[in-house]
Structure formats: structure tokens, C-alpha cells
C-alpha positions in Angstrom: -1.7 -4.7 7.3 -3.5 -4.1 10.6 -1.4 -1.6 12.6 -2.7 -0.9 16.2 -6.1 -2.1 15.1 -6.2 0.1 12.1 -6.4 -1.6 8.6 -4.1 -0.1 6.1 -4.3 -1.3 2.4 -1.2 -1.9 0.3 -3.4 -1.2 -2.8 -5.0 -3.3 -5.5 -3.6 -4.8 -8.7 -4.4 -7.1 -11.5 -0.9 -8.3 -12.4 2.4 -8.8 -10.7 4.3 -7.4 -13.6 3.3 -3.8 -13.5 2.5 -0.9 -11.2 -0.5 -1.2 -8.8 -3.8 0.8 -9.5 -2.8 3.7 -7.4 0.9 4.1 -8.2 0.3 7.6 -9.6 -2.0 8.8 -6.7 -0.7 7.1 -3.6 0.1 9.3 -0.6 3.1 7.1 0.0 4.8 7.4 -3.5 7.0 10.4 -2.7 7.2 13.7 -4.4 9.6 12.9 -7.3 7.9 10.2 -9.3 5.1 7.7 -9.4 5.2 4.6 -7.3 7.3 1.6 -8.5 6.6 -0.5 -11.6 5.3 -3.4 -9.4 2.5 -3.8 -6.9 2.7 -2.7 -3.3 3.6 0.2 -1.0 6.9 0.8 1.0 5.2 3.1 3.6 8.4 5.1 4.0 6.5 8.4 4.0 2.8 9.7 4.3 0.0 8.7 6.5 -3.2 6.7 6.3 -6.1 6.4 8.6 -4.2 8.0 11.4 -1.0 5.9 11.1 2.0 7.9 10.2 5.0 6.4 8.3 7.6 5.1 8.6 6.3 2.7 11.2 7.5 -0.4 12.8 5.8 -3.5 11.3 7.2 -6.0 13.7 4.2 -7.9 15.2 1.7 -6.3 12.7 -1.0 -8.6 11.2 -0.6 -8.9 7.5 -3.8 -9.8 5.5 -3.7 -11.0 1.9 -7.1 -11.4 0.1 -7.9 -12.4 -3.4 -11.1 -10.6 -4.6 -13.1 -10.7 -7.8 -12.7 -7.8 -10.2 -15.5 -6.4 -12.4 -13.0 -5.5 -15.1 
């Protein structure tokens, strides 16, 4: 996403059937457990690049990219 000119990543993943690569380390995962068993972020808590969550995403630019993986 691009929020007020600041790009904020939703994480990286290799498959849609499991947790993303930062499910255990994401600052948005909460304090009780790791992130969900599927890719993505909910941005309910935490902050990234000077953007505090929760935030209003109406009108935000969403960018989806497919990138090669060296794995």
C-alpha cells in the first residue's frame, strides 16, 4: 500500500495456503500469537515507516507485484 506517500509492504509469500514469510516477526501480528496461517497483514496494531495503525485505507494506492524468488 502507499499511505500518504509512504510505501508499506504487506509481506512476502511463496504460496497462498500458508503463513507469509514474516508471520512470526511482523510488528502487526499482535502479542498473543504469530500472524494468521495465510498471507497478508491486517494492520490493526503497530506502525511501519512512520504510519501508525489502525489507519483509514480509503483512497490508498494498493500495489501488487510478482517478483522472482531465489529459493
